[in-house]
N, C-alpha and C positions, 0 to 999 in steps of 0.2 A: 651689568659695566657702561656708566653714560659714556658719550662723545666724549666731552673733554678731559674721561680718565684713559680712556682708550688710545686718545690723541695725544697723551703725554706717554702712557708705555710707548707707543709706536715709534715717536719720536729719539726714545732711548734706544733703537735698532741699530744696528750700522747701515749703513748707505743699499751695499747688495739685500739684504732683510726688506728694505722698504721700498727696492724697483723690485723684488720680487712680490712684496703681497700688490703694489698697484697694479703689475702684468696679471696675478692673479682674477685682482678686482673688476679688469676692462677685459679680459677674456668673459667673464662671467658677466659682466653686464651685456655685452657682444649680441649674447642671443637671445635680450631680452630690447633691442633697441628699437624703434619704433618705425617703420617702413617707409623709407627713403621719398621724397616729396617727386613730381616729375622733373624739376630743374635741379633735383639734387640726383637724380636717375642719370639726365643728362648730361652733366657735369661728370658725374661720373664715367659715363662709355665714351665724352670726350679724352678723357683723361686716360684710359685704356687703350683707345684708340693710339693714341699720341706715343703713348709706354710700346705697343706695338712697332708703329713706324721708327721710332728710337731707343730701342733696347738702350745701347748703351748709353744713352743721357742719364743714367740711374743710378744713387747711391746706394750702396750693402747696406742691409739694417743692422753690421756688423761695424760696419764702419761708423756710419751713426753713432749706434748706442758707446761706442769706444771714445769718441769723440764728447760727445756729455757728458760721460761718465767721466774724462777726464778735465773738462769745463767746471764739474764739481767737487772736486780732490781739493783738498787744502793746501795750498803753499806749503 
């Protein structure tokens, strides 16, 4: 199956199925990601330190996902 045919088929799926596909692909690709640059590693460490110092400032993933889904649902 070529890319365009696959894309057309995927677009016919429900939003939940498409989201599940994206999550699966991201999970699989995460293991294949190139190593971080020094600048990226420093930024990651800075953010982790900031999170450790202010743990209540974050927003739970469940909240972010629910808000994103609410914005993409037809009115």
